[in-house]
C-alpha positions as CSV (number, residue, x, y, z in Angstrom):
1,M,-58.6,19.0,-5.9
2,K,-55.1,17.6,-6.2
3,N,-53.8,20.9,-7.7
4,F,-55.6,22.9,-5.1
5,L,-54.2,21.0,-2.1
6,Y,-50.6,20.7,-3.4
7,P,-49.5,24.2,-2.2
8,F,-51.1,23.6,1.2
9,W,-49.3,20.3,1.7
10,Q,-46.0,21.6,0.3
11,N,-46.2,24.6,2.8
12,Y,-47.1,22.2,5.6
13,R,-44.2,19.9,4.8
14,M,-41.7,22.9,4.8
15,L,-43.2,24.1,8.1
16,A,-42.8,20.7,9.6
17,I,-39.2,20.4,8.5
18,A,-38.4,23.9,9.8
19,L,-40.0,23.0,13.1
20,A,-38.1,19.8,13.4
21,V,-34.8,21.6,12.7
22,S,-35.7,24.2,15.3
23,I,-36.4,21.5,17.9
24,S,-33.3,19.6,17.0
25,S,-31.2,22.8,17.2
26,A,-32.8,23.7,20.5
27,R,-31.6,20.3,21.8
28,G,-28.2,21.0,20.4
29,Q,-28.5,17.9,18.2
30,V,-28.0,17.9,14.4
31,Q,-27.7,14.8,12.3
32,N,-26.2,15.4,8.8
33,S,-24.5,12.0,8.3
34,P,-25.5,8.3,8.5
35,F,-22.3,7.6,10.4
36,A,-22.0,10.8,12.6
37,R,-24.1,12.9,14.9
38,W,-23.1,15.8,17.0
39,N,-24.0,18.8,19.1
40,T,-21.8,21.5,20.5
41,S,-20.3,19.3,23.2
42,E,-20.1,15.8,21.6
43,L,-19.4,14.0,18.4
44,I,-20.5,10.4,18.0
45,L,-19.2,8.3,15.1
46,N,-21.1,5.0,14.6
47,N,-21.6,2.8,11.6
48,S,-23.3,-0.1,13.6
49,I,-19.9,-1.9,13.6
50,V,-17.7,0.5,15.5
51,Q,-18.4,3.6,17.7
52,R,-16.2,6.5,18.8
53,T,-17.3,9.2,21.1
54,I,-15.4,12.5,21.0
55,K,-15.8,15.2,23.6
56,L,-15.8,18.6,21.9
57,P,-14.5,21.8,23.6
58,A,-17.8,23.3,24.5
59,S,-16.6,24.6,27.9
60,D,-13.2,23.4,29.2
61,G,-11.3,23.6,25.8
62,H,-10.3,20.0,25.5
63,L,-11.0,17.6,22.5
64,L,-10.9,14.0,23.9
65,T,-11.9,10.6,22.6
66,T,-13.9,9.3,25.6
67,E,-14.9,6.0,24.0
68,Y,-13.7,3.9,21.1
69,K,-15.0,0.3,20.9
70,P,-16.9,-2.2,18.7
71,V,-20.6,-1.5,18.9
72,A,-21.2,-5.1,20.2
73,G,-19.4,-6.3,23.3
74,E,-16.9,-4.8,25.6
75,F,-13.5,-3.3,24.9
76,R,-10.9,-2.8,27.6
77,Y,-8.0,-0.9,26.0
78,F,-8.5,2.8,26.1
79,Q,-8.9,5.2,29.0
80,K,-11.8,7.8,29.1
81,T,-9.6,10.8,28.3
82,N,-7.6,10.1,25.2
83,P,-5.8,13.2,23.9
84,D,-6.7,12.1,20.3
85,F,-3.8,13.9,18.5
86,Q,-0.5,15.7,19.2
87,F,2.0,17.8,17.2
88,E,4.5,20.6,17.6
89,I,4.4,24.0,16.0
90,N,7.7,25.9,16.5
91,D,8.5,23.5,19.3
92,K,5.3,24.1,21.2
93,V,3.2,21.0,21.8
94,Y,-0.5,21.0,20.8
95,S,-2.8,18.1,21.6
96,G,-6.4,17.4,22.3
97,S,-5.7,17.9,26.0
98,G,-4.9,21.6,25.3
99,D,-7.1,24.7,25.0
100,W,-9.3,24.9,21.9
101,K,-12.3,26.7,20.7
102,L,-14.9,24.9,18.6
103,V,-15.4,26.6,15.3
104,K,-17.7,24.2,13.5
105,T,-18.6,20.5,12.9
106,E,-19.8,19.5,9.5
107,R,-20.4,16.4,7.4
108,L,-17.5,14.8,5.6
109,T,-17.5,12.3,2.7
110,D,-15.0,10.8,0.2
111,A,-15.3,9.2,-3.2
112,K,-15.0,5.6,-1.7
113,Q,-18.2,5.5,0.4
114,G,-16.4,7.2,3.4
115,D,-18.8,9.2,5.6
116,G,-18.2,11.0,8.9
117,A,-17.5,14.4,10.2
118,A,-14.9,17.2,10.1
119,V,-14.4,19.1,13.4
120,T,-12.7,22.6,13.1
121,L,-11.0,24.1,16.1
122,Q,-9.0,27.2,16.9
123,S,-6.2,27.2,19.3
124,N,-6.6,29.3,22.4
125,D,-3.5,31.3,21.5
126,G,-5.1,32.2,18.2
127,K,-2.1,31.0,16.2
128,L,-3.6,28.1,14.3
129,E,-6.8,26.4,13.1
130,L,-7.1,22.7,13.2
131,T,-9.6,20.4,11.4
132,L,-9.9,16.8,12.4
133,N,-11.3,14.6,9.6
134,F,-13.0,11.4,10.6
135,L,-14.4,8.9,8.0
136,L,-16.2,5.6,8.5
137,Y,-17.1,3.0,5.9
138,P,-20.0,0.6,5.4
139,N,-19.9,-2.7,7.3
140,L,-16.3,-2.4,8.4
141,P,-14.7,-1.5,11.8
142,V,-12.6,1.3,10.3
143,I,-12.1,4.9,11.3
144,R,-9.8,6.9,9.1
145,K,-8.4,10.1,10.3
146,S,-6.3,13.1,9.1
147,L,-5.5,16.6,10.4
148,I,-5.5,19.9,8.6
149,V,-3.3,22.5,10.2
150,K,-3.8,26.1,9.2
151,N,-1.3,28.8,10.1
152,L,-3.2,31.9,11.4
153,T,0.0,33.9,12.0
154,N,1.8,36.3,9.7
155,E,5.0,34.2,9.6
156,P,5.8,30.7,8.4
157,V,5.6,28.0,11.1
158,R,7.4,24.7,11.5
159,L,5.3,21.6,12.0
160,E,6.9,18.5,13.5
161,S,6.3,15.4,15.6
162,V,2.8,14.7,14.3
163,D,0.7,12.0,15.9
164,V,-2.5,11.9,13.9
165,E,-3.9,9.4,16.4
166,K,-3.0,9.2,20.1
167,F,-4.7,6.8,22.4
168,V,-3.8,6.1,26.0
169,V,-4.2,2.9,27.9
170,T,-4.3,2.5,31.7
171,N,-4.9,-1.2,32.2
172,Y,-1.8,-3.1,33.4
173,N,-2.9,-6.1,31.3
174,A,-2.9,-4.0,28.1
175,T,0.7,-2.9,28.3
176,T,2.1,-6.1,29.8
177,F,0.3,-8.8,27.9
178,S,-0.4,-7.4,24.5
179,W,1.3,-8.8,21.4
180,I,2.7,-6.1,19.2
181,C,2.4,-7.5,15.7
182,H,4.6,-5.3,13.6
183,D,6.5,-5.4,10.3
184,Y,3.3,-5.6,8.2
185,G,1.5,-7.3,11.1
186,R,3.6,-10.5,10.9
187,R,6.4,-10.2,13.5
188,R,5.3,-10.6,17.1
189,S,6.9,-9.1,20.2
190,I,5.8,-8.2,23.7
191,G,6.8,-5.0,25.3
192,P,7.3,-1.4,24.2
193,Y,7.7,-0.9,20.5
194,D,8.9,2.0,18.4
195,G,8.1,1.5,14.8
196,N,10.0,2.2,11.5
197,F,9.2,2.6,7.8
198,Q,8.2,-1.1,7.5
199,D,5.1,-0.5,9.8
200,A,2.5,0.5,7.2
201,L,0.3,-1.7,9.4
202,L,0.6,-3.2,12.9
203,T,-1.7,-4.8,15.4
204,V,-1.9,-4.7,19.1
205,H,-3.6,-7.9,20.4
206,N,-4.4,-9.3,23.8
207,S,-5.0,-13.0,23.6
208,D,-6.7,-13.2,27.1
209,W,-9.2,-10.6,26.1
210,Q,-9.4,-11.7,22.4
211,Q,-9.3,-8.0,21.6
212,G,-7.1,-5.6,19.7
213,I,-6.4,-2.6,17.6
214,V,-5.2,-2.5,14.0
215,I,-3.2,0.6,13.1
216,G,-2.7,1.4,9.5
217,N,-0.4,4.3,8.6
218,E,-0.8,5.9,5.1
219,A,2.3,8.2,5.4
220,A,5.1,7.7,2.8
221,G,8.2,5.7,3.1
222,V,10.7,6.6,5.9
223,V,8.6,9.4,7.4
224,K,5.9,7.1,8.7
225,H,5.9,6.4,12.5
226,T,3.8,4.2,14.7
227,S,4.7,3.3,18.3
228,V,3.1,1.3,21.1
229,F,3.8,1.8,24.8
230,W,7.2,3.4,24.0
231,D,7.6,6.6,26.0
232,E,4.2,6.3,27.8
233,P,1.3,3.9,27.9
234,A,0.0,5.2,24.6
235,I,-0.4,4.2,20.9
236,L,0.8,6.9,18.5
237,S,0.5,6.9,14.7
238,G,1.4,9.5,12.2
239,L,4.7,11.1,11.0
240,T,8.2,10.7,12.4
241,H,9.2,12.9,15.3
242,K,11.9,15.6,15.2
243,D,14.4,13.4,17.0
244,A,13.9,10.4,14.6
245,R,16.4,9.0,12.2
246,F,14.4,10.4,9.3
247,P,12.6,13.4,10.8
248,F,9.4,14.8,9.3
249,R,9.2,18.6,9.0
250,K,6.8,20.9,7.1
251,Y,6.9,24.7,6.9
252,I,3.4,26.2,6.6
253,A,3.3,29.7,5.1
254,A,1.2,32.4,6.7
255,G,-2.5,31.8,5.9
256,E,-1.7,28.4,4.4
257,S,-2.8,24.8,5.4
258,F,-1.1,21.4,5.5
259,T,-3.1,18.2,5.4
260,T,-1.5,15.2,7.0
261,P,-1.5,11.7,5.6
262,Q,-4.4,9.6,6.8
263,V,-4.2,7.0,9.6
264,F,-6.8,4.2,9.9
265,T,-7.6,2.2,12.9
266,M,-9.8,-0.9,13.6
267,V,-10.8,-2.0,17.1
268,Y,-12.1,-5.5,17.4
269,N,-13.1,-8.1,19.9
270,N,-14.0,-11.9,19.8
271,H,-10.9,-12.7,17.7
272,K,-8.6,-15.3,19.1
273,D,-5.8,-14.4,16.7
274,P,-5.0,-11.0,15.1
275,D,-4.5,-12.7,11.7
276,E,-8.3,-13.2,11.6
277,I,-8.9,-9.5,11.0
278,L,-5.8,-9.2,8.9
279,N,-7.4,-11.6,6.5
280,T,-10.8,-10.1,6.4
281,A,-11.6,-6.5,7.3
282,V,-8.1,-5.1,6.4
283,P,-8.0,-6.4,2.7
284,D,-11.7,-5.5,2.3
285,F,-11.0,-1.9,3.3
286,L,-7.9,-1.7,1.1
287,R,-9.6,-3.1,-2.0
288,K,-12.9,-1.3,-1.7
289,H,-12.3,2.0,0.1
290,M,-8.7,3.1,0.4
291,G,-8.4,4.2,-3.2
292,I,-5.4,2.1,-4.2
293,R,-4.4,2.1,-7.8
294,L,-4.8,-1.6,-8.3
295,S,-8.5,-1.3,-7.6
296,E,-8.7,1.2,-10.4
297,L,-6.9,-0.9,-12.9
298,E,-9.3,-2.4,-15.4
299,K,-7.0,-5.3,-16.4
300,K,-4.4,-6.5,-14.0
301,P,-1.2,-8.2,-15.2
302,T,-1.0,-12.0,-14.7
303,F,2.4,-12.9,-16.1
304,V,5.3,-10.5,-16.7
305,Y,8.7,-11.0,-18.3
306,N,11.7,-8.7,-17.5
307,T,15.1,-8.6,-19.3
308,W,17.3,-7.6,-16.3
309,V,18.6,-11.1,-15.4
310,P,20.9,-12.3,-17.0
311,F,21.4,-9.6,-19.6
312,R,21.7,-6.5,-17.3
313,K,22.6,-3.6,-19.7
314,N,23.8,-5.9,-22.5
315,I,20.7,-5.7,-24.6
316,N,20.0,-4.6,-28.2
317,E,17.3,-4.7,-30.8
318,K,18.0,-8.2,-32.1
319,L,18.3,-9.7,-28.7
320,V,15.1,-8.1,-27.4
321,M,13.1,-9.2,-30.4
322,E,14.3,-12.8,-30.0
323,L,13.4,-12.7,-26.3
324,A,10.0,-11.2,-27.1
325,K,9.2,-14.0,-29.5
326,A,10.3,-16.7,-27.1
327,A,8.4,-15.0,-24.2
328,A,5.2,-14.8,-26.3
329,D,5.5,-18.4,-27.2
330,A,5.7,-19.1,-23.4
331,G,2.5,-17.2,-22.9
332,M,3.8,-14.1,-21.2
333,K,1.4,-11.2,-21.1
334,E,3.8,-8.2,-20.4
335,F,7.3,-7.7,-21.7
336,I,9.6,-5.3,-19.9
337,I,12.9,-4.0,-21.3
338,D,15.0,-3.2,-18.3
339,D,18.2,-1.0,-18.0
340,G,20.6,-0.6,-21.0
341,W,18.3,0.9,-23.7
342,A,19.5,4.6,-23.2
343,D,22.8,6.2,-23.9
344,N,23.0,7.8,-20.4
345,Y,20.9,8.4,-17.3
346,G,19.1,11.7,-17.4
347,D,18.7,12.6,-21.1
348,W,17.0,9.2,-21.8
349,I,18.0,9.2,-25.4
350,I,17.7,5.8,-27.1
351,D,21.1,4.2,-27.7
352,K,21.2,4.1,-31.5
353,K,24.1,1.6,-31.5
354,K,21.9,-0.9,-29.7
355,F,18.6,0.2,-31.2
356,P,19.3,1.7,-34.6
357,N,15.6,2.0,-35.5
358,G,14.6,3.3,-32.1
359,L,12.3,1.6,-29.6
360,K,9.0,2.2,-31.4
361,P,9.4,-0.7,-33.8
362,V,10.4,-2.9,-30.9
363,F,7.3,-2.0,-28.9
364,D,5.1,-2.5,-32.0
365,Y,6.6,-6.0,-32.4
366,I,6.0,-6.8,-28.8
367,K,2.3,-5.7,-29.2
368,S,2.0,-7.8,-32.4
369,L,2.9,-10.8,-30.3
370,G,0.0,-10.1,-28.0
371,M,2.0,-8.7,-25.1
372,K,2.0,-5.3,-23.4
373,P,5.4,-3.4,-23.7
374,G,7.1,-1.9,-20.7
375,L,10.3,-0.1,-19.9
376,W,12.7,0.6,-17.1
377,V,13.6,4.3,-16.2
378,S,15.5,5.7,-13.3
379,V,13.0,8.3,-12.3
380,G,15.5,10.5,-10.3
381,S,19.0,10.1,-11.7
382,A,21.3,11.7,-14.2
383,S,24.8,11.2,-15.3
384,P,27.3,14.1,-14.8
385,D,27.9,14.2,-18.5
386,S,24.2,14.3,-19.5
387,K,22.8,17.4,-21.1
388,V,20.2,17.9,-18.5
389,Y,22.8,17.9,-15.6
390,K,25.1,20.2,-17.4
391,A,22.3,22.6,-18.2
392,H,20.6,22.4,-14.8
393,P,23.0,21.3,-12.0
394,D,20.8,23.3,-9.6
395,W,18.0,20.7,-10.0
396,F,20.1,18.1,-8.2
397,V,20.5,17.0,-4.6
398,L,23.3,18.6,-2.5
399,D,24.8,16.9,0.6
400,A,25.4,18.4,4.0
401,N,28.6,20.0,2.7
402,Q,26.7,21.6,-0.3
403,Q,28.3,19.2,-2.7
404,P,26.6,17.2,-5.5
405,A,25.4,13.8,-4.2
406,N,24.3,10.4,-5.4
407,L,21.9,9.1,-2.8
408,H,21.6,5.7,-4.5
409,E,25.1,4.4,-3.9
410,D,28.6,5.6,-3.2
411,D,29.5,6.5,-6.8
412,L,29.7,10.0,-8.1
413,N,29.3,8.8,-11.7
414,M,25.6,9.4,-11.1
415,R,23.7,12.3,-9.5
416,T,20.4,12.2,-7.7
417,A,17.7,14.8,-8.8
418,C,15.6,16.7,-6.3
419,F,11.9,16.6,-6.9
420,G,11.6,20.0,-5.2
421,T,12.9,21.6,-8.5
422,P,11.7,21.7,-12.1
423,W,13.2,18.2,-12.5
424,R,9.7,16.8,-11.8
425,D,8.3,18.5,-14.9
426,Y,11.2,17.5,-17.0
427,I,11.0,13.8,-16.1
428,K,7.2,13.9,-16.5
429,D,7.6,15.0,-20.1
430,V,10.2,12.2,-20.7
431,L,7.8,9.6,-19.3
432,L,4.7,10.9,-21.0
433,K,6.5,10.7,-24.4
434,L,7.4,7.1,-23.8
435,A,3.9,6.2,-22.6
436,L,1.9,8.1,-25.2
437,E,4.1,8.2,-28.3
438,Y,5.6,4.8,-27.9
439,G,2.6,3.1,-26.4
440,L,4.1,1.8,-23.2
441,E,1.7,0.0,-20.8
442,Y,4.1,-0.7,-18.0
443,L,6.8,1.6,-16.4
444,K,9.4,0.3,-14.0
445,L,10.5,3.5,-12.2
446,D,13.6,2.8,-10.2
447,F,16.5,4.1,-8.1
448,T,16.7,6.4,-5.0
449,V,14.8,9.7,-4.8
450,V,14.7,10.3,-1.0
451,T,16.7,7.7,0.9
452,S,18.9,4.8,-0.3
453,T,18.4,1.1,0.2
454,Y,22.2,0.6,0.0
455,R,23.7,3.5,2.0
456,F,23.1,2.9,5.6
457,G,23.8,6.2,7.2
458,N,20.9,8.7,7.6
459,K,23.2,11.6,6.7
460,V,23.3,10.7,3.0
461,T,19.5,11.2,2.6
462,G,17.3,13.9,1.2
463,C,18.5,17.3,-0.1
464,Y,20.4,19.9,1.8
465,A,20.1,22.6,-0.9
466,A,18.9,25.9,0.5
467,N,17.5,27.3,-2.7
468,H,15.1,24.6,-3.9
469,Q,11.5,25.7,-4.2
470,G,10.1,22.4,-2.8
471,H,11.7,22.5,0.6
472,K,13.3,25.0,3.0
473,D,15.8,22.5,4.5
474,H,16.9,18.9,4.6
475,H,14.3,17.6,6.9
476,E,11.4,19.0,4.9
477,S,12.9,17.5,1.7
478,L,12.3,14.0,3.0
479,Y,8.5,14.5,2.9
480,T,8.1,16.9,0.0
481,N,10.1,14.7,-2.4
482,Y,7.8,11.8,-1.8
483,E,4.8,14.1,-2.4
484,A,6.2,15.3,-5.6
485,V,6.8,11.7,-6.8
486,W,3.2,10.8,-6.0
487,K,2.0,13.9,-8.0
488,L,4.1,12.8,-10.9
489,F,2.5,9.3,-10.9
490,D,-1.0,10.8,-10.7
491,E,-0.3,13.0,-13.7
492,L,1.0,10.0,-15.7
493,H,-2.2,8.1,-14.8
494,A,-4.4,11.0,-15.8
495,A,-2.8,10.9,-19.2
496,K,-2.8,7.1,-19.5
497,P,-5.3,5.6,-16.9
498,N,-4.4,1.9,-17.5
499,L,-0.6,2.5,-17.2
500,F,0.9,0.0,-14.7
501,I,3.6,1.8,-12.6
502,D,6.1,-0.4,-10.8
503,C,7.6,1.9,-8.1
504,T,10.5,-0.2,-6.9
505,F,11.7,-0.6,-3.3
506,E,14.7,1.4,-4.3
507,T,12.5,4.4,-5.1
508,M,10.6,3.9,-1.9
509,G,13.9,4.2,0.0
510,G,14.1,1.1,2.1
511,L,15.0,-2.6,1.6
512,Q,11.9,-4.5,0.4
513,L,9.8,-1.4,1.4
514,I,6.2,-1.0,0.3
515,D,3.3,1.0,1.8
516,Y,-0.1,2.4,1.4
517,A,1.1,5.9,0.3
518,M,2.7,4.2,-2.7
519,L,-0.3,2.0,-3.4
520,K,-2.5,5.0,-3.8
521,H,-0.3,6.4,-6.6
522,A,1.3,3.3,-8.2
523,E,0.2,-0.2,-8.9
524,G,3.2,-2.3,-7.9
525,D,6.6,-2.4,-6.2
526,W,9.6,-4.4,-7.4
527,L,10.1,-5.8,-3.9
528,S,13.2,-7.9,-4.2
529,N,16.2,-9.1,-6.2
530,F,16.5,-12.7,-5.1
531,Y,19.4,-14.4,-6.8
532,G,20.6,-17.9,-6.3
533,P,21.0,-21.4,-7.8
534,P,18.0,-22.9,-9.6
535,D,16.9,-24.8,-6.5
536,A,14.1,-24.7,-4.0
537,N,15.7,-21.9,-1.9
538,V,14.7,-19.3,-4.5
539,D,11.1,-20.4,-4.4
540,L,11.1,-20.5,-0.6
541,R,12.3,-16.8,-0.5
542,V,9.6,-15.9,-3.0
543,R,6.8,-17.5,-1.0
544,N,8.2,-16.1,2.3
545,M,8.3,-12.6,0.9
546,A,4.8,-12.9,-0.4
547,W,3.5,-14.3,2.9
548,W,5.4,-11.6,4.9
549,R,3.9,-8.6,3.1
550,S,0.4,-9.9,2.5
551,P,-2.4,-9.7,3.4
552,A,-1.6,-6.3,4.9
553,I,-0.4,-5.4,1.4
554,P,-2.4,-6.5,-1.8
555,A,-0.5,-9.5,-3.2
556,T,-0.6,-8.3,-6.8
557,A,1.4,-5.2,-5.8
558,L,4.3,-7.5,-4.8
559,V,6.6,-7.8,-7.8
560,I,9.1,-10.4,-6.6
561,G,12.2,-11.1,-8.7
562,N,14.4,-12.7,-9.9
563,P,13.5,-16.3,-10.8
564,E,14.7,-17.3,-14.3
565,M,12.6,-19.0,-17.0
566,Q,15.2,-21.5,-18.0
567,D,16.0,-22.8,-14.5
568,A,15.6,-26.5,-14.0
569,G,12.9,-25.8,-11.4
570,W,11.0,-23.3,-13.4
571,E,7.6,-24.9,-12.7
572,M,8.0,-24.3,-8.9
573,H,8.9,-20.7,-9.7
574,I,5.6,-20.2,-11.4
575,K,3.6,-22.0,-8.6
576,S,5.4,-20.0,-5.9
577,L,4.9,-16.7,-7.7
578,A,1.2,-17.4,-8.3
579,G,0.7,-16.1,-4.7
580,A,1.9,-12.6,-5.7
581,L,2.4,-11.0,-9.2
582,P,4.1,-13.6,-11.3
583,I,7.2,-12.2,-13.0
584,M,10.0,-14.1,-14.6
585,L,13.4,-13.2,-15.9
586,G,16.1,-15.3,-17.6
587,D,16.4,-16.5,-21.2
588,P,13.2,-18.0,-22.7
589,R,15.1,-18.9,-25.8
590,K,16.8,-21.7,-23.9
591,L,13.5,-23.5,-23.3
592,S,12.7,-26.5,-25.3
593,A,9.6,-26.7,-27.5
594,P,7.8,-29.0,-25.0
595,D,8.7,-26.6,-22.1
596,L,7.4,-23.6,-24.0
597,K,4.1,-25.4,-24.5
598,K,4.0,-26.2,-20.8
599,Y,4.8,-22.6,-20.0
600,R,1.9,-21.4,-22.1
601,A,-0.4,-23.8,-20.3
602,Y,0.5,-22.3,-17.0
603,A,0.2,-18.7,-18.3
604,N,-3.2,-19.5,-19.9
605,W,-4.4,-21.1,-16.7
606,L,-3.4,-18.1,-14.6
607,Q,-5.1,-15.8,-17.1
608,G,-8.2,-18.0,-17.0
609,M,-8.3,-17.9,-13.2
610,E,-8.1,-14.1,-13.4
611,N,-10.9,-13.9,-16.0
612,K,-13.1,-16.3,-14.0
613,H,-12.4,-15.4,-10.4
614,Q,-10.4,-12.1,-10.4
615,I,-7.7,-13.8,-8.3
616,M,-5.3,-10.9,-8.7
617,S,-7.5,-8.8,-6.4
618,Y,-7.4,-11.3,-3.5
619,R,-5.1,-13.3,-1.3
620,Q,-5.6,-14.8,2.1
621,D,-3.6,-17.0,4.5
622,L,-4.4,-20.7,4.3
623,A,-5.6,-22.0,7.6
624,G,-3.1,-24.2,9.4
625,F,-0.2,-23.1,7.1
626,G,2.1,-20.4,8.5
627,E,5.2,-18.7,7.4
628,P,7.0,-20.6,4.6
629,K,10.0,-22.4,6.3
630,E,12.4,-25.2,5.8
631,G,11.0,-28.5,7.0
632,M,7.4,-27.3,6.8
633,W,4.3,-27.1,4.6
634,D,3.0,-23.7,3.5
635,G,0.3,-22.4,1.2
636,F,-2.0,-19.5,0.2
637,Q,-5.5,-19.1,-1.1
638,R,-6.7,-16.4,-3.5
639,I,-10.5,-16.6,-3.1
640,N,-12.9,-14.0,-4.4
641,T,-14.5,-13.0,-1.1
642,D,-17.0,-10.7,-2.8
643,T,-18.6,-13.3,-5.1
644,K,-17.6,-16.4,-3.1
645,A,-17.6,-18.2,-6.5
646,G,-14.1,-19.5,-6.0
647,G,-10.4,-18.9,-6.7
648,I,-7.1,-20.8,-6.4
649,V,-5.1,-22.5,-3.7
650,G,-1.4,-23.1,-3.6
651,I,0.1,-25.9,-1.5
652,F,3.8,-26.5,-0.9
653,R,6.0,-29.1,0.8
654,H,9.4,-27.7,1.7
655,G,11.3,-30.5,3.3
656,A,8.5,-31.6,5.6
657,P,8.6,-35.2,6.8
658,E,4.9,-35.9,6.1
659,T,3.7,-36.5,2.6
660,K,0.0,-35.7,3.1
661,R,-1.9,-32.8,4.5
662,M,-5.5,-31.9,4.8
663,V,-6.3,-28.5,3.3
664,T,-9.2,-26.3,4.5
665,V,-10.4,-23.3,2.6
666,R,-12.1,-20.3,4.3
667,Q,-14.3,-17.4,3.2
668,L,-16.5,-19.5,0.9
669,D,-20.3,-19.7,1.0
670,P,-21.1,-22.5,3.5
671,T,-24.3,-23.4,1.6
672,K,-22.8,-23.7,-1.9
673,R,-21.1,-26.7,-3.3
674,Y,-17.6,-26.4,-4.8
675,Q,-15.4,-28.5,-6.9
676,V,-11.6,-28.7,-6.3
677,K,-9.6,-29.4,-9.5
678,S,-6.0,-29.7,-10.3
679,M,-4.4,-27.6,-13.0
680,D,-5.0,-30.3,-15.6
681,G,-8.7,-30.2,-14.8
682,K,-8.9,-33.5,-12.8
683,L,-11.5,-33.5,-10.0
684,V,-9.9,-33.7,-6.6
685,A,-13.0,-33.2,-4.4
686,S,-16.6,-32.0,-4.4
687,L,-17.6,-30.4,-1.1
688,S,-19.9,-27.8,0.4
689,G,-18.3,-24.5,1.5
690,Q,-18.9,-25.6,5.1
691,D,-17.2,-28.9,4.6
692,L,-14.2,-27.2,2.8
693,Q,-13.8,-25.0,5.8
694,T,-14.1,-27.7,8.5
695,M,-12.9,-30.9,6.9
696,G,-11.1,-29.9,3.7
697,F,-9.5,-32.1,1.0
698,Q,-6.3,-34.1,1.1
699,V,-3.2,-33.2,-0.8
700,T,-0.4,-35.7,-1.3
701,L,3.1,-34.5,-2.3
702,T,5.6,-37.3,-2.5
703,A,8.7,-35.1,-3.4
704,M,10.4,-33.3,-0.5
705,Y,10.4,-29.9,-2.3
706,T,7.4,-29.5,-4.5
707,G,4.0,-27.8,-4.7
708,E,0.6,-27.8,-6.6
709,L,-2.0,-25.3,-7.6
710,F,-5.7,-26.0,-7.4
711,E,-8.9,-24.3,-8.6
712,I,-11.8,-23.9,-6.2
713,S,-15.1,-23.2,-8.1
714,A,-18.7,-23.1,-7.2
715,I,-20.9,-25.6,-9.0
């Protein structure tokens, strides 16, 4: 009976499905995605947290965002006819308010649980096809968007002034009383704001409404642009405009397409302060769904040593081996040889006067001590007397006068390579040999490739060569050189997946610059070169930089130099750096035997906290403790918000008059009980998660400039 009925029920099921599809199609309603549904005139994006309704060009030719709000509660910011996007092709403006024909709407997913829809349009003039990609993610108020622009003409076209997102506000209270929280969401101002390369993320927040918008821009370096209420009552985010200091430009060949970087937005209500979402939804999205390299790294570094200070280029085999032994005795986990190992820039041939046996025995020795070896390389520079420059001068940047240039600094004893040439393949082979044959685990890739951190005119940027394959002109070189560097990093990771790439702020092209584009292709960014006497000011600058860039940027990506191991205040260096990626320089040979033992205790404690709580994946602001400043207390927490099993807390007194503070810890399980312990294992408090959040525990610091680290762990 079962076998007899099966064909009947199977046919009935197929008939029912066909009928349902027919009815659905007749209604103009098709649902292919959990987070998107659409018909010929409307697309609705909804993941039960956030909803965006988009009017499709069924009749009048416009594509407009008519509603964008949290699913629960009201939201007052946006008008009902948002143009959604805007860009220029050969100086002609195209936006959602223009004339379009709907080609298709289909489901869109990514590898990080993103789910949504792709809407494909054709311009009414028949010159281009445009696809708008929208992605939502589980349990987060995030909508991520990019554009694909396809050239339908028979000639190359010039794409400029790209706003991937464009929202318009009409309410007087929105433009007049909104805080613009820019510079990684930390610096607050009121009034029109035109952003720069430090605006990987900013927030627009109205304290009266307790509402706001987070805008994250995933474009690279100096070509990212986000503005708020600048030339009109609108929020724009995408790539720099053609009149900008560092203009974006892309030539699209006939029949070819260009995909823009992604922009993500979060709309929220019921938040008194924008830092609330900056400490919750933003880092959750970055860690779980953006696809940053740190999240892919199986083992994250916990304590790094680098030779740059005080030795600079004055290194050799004997010195490095002595430093390695002392660093290992101090508990360091990674050992990085900085500049000075090669006989010139460009050829990257080991200086046999300094390293007569090559670097392989040195790296093997570092590994034998239980550390991972690393090396500094200038990823885009060559000396004029190098073999590579003499053989291929056409691979290098030319200035506006068509003369060889050094973008990094005003010194023609070095040349800057252009990544729009075969240089990219050449330097890839160099780096692959170092990583694969020599066993490198860490590469510090440095120096200017697009714009300089030390030359402050925008004329000495990019490449003006007219015959480089990767760009047609100077403006296009700004973008395409970044893209070529990212491709290089991806290929290095494909060959060696656990390689830690430290892409310095100099390579990024701006002082202390870091952003999401880099984080998707490299693990870290040497963010600073803080020099100074061995006093508390160095530690304040370290903590200030870590606070300023996080939590918009993952803390472990923040490589903050240059505290020295032998400084009198080295313990405060470690405690301050525990809020970022701990990295020390200096001369570990100068430490006494007792200090080496204490160092190892700190290093082992940090590694233990990573093994137990995965602290290097997390960092949050500590309630009641703001920006580190003279005369204040400051602090951080690194709590595992996925397991809620615990983490660490750092508390610092920096010249504050009071000797005691109550410390509360958020994002724990209110029903669990936790122990608070000092680094030496002494019990400080035993409280529920709820009590830790509301009452907290007391910290007493008697010295004017000091700090302590604590473990929070679930019982």
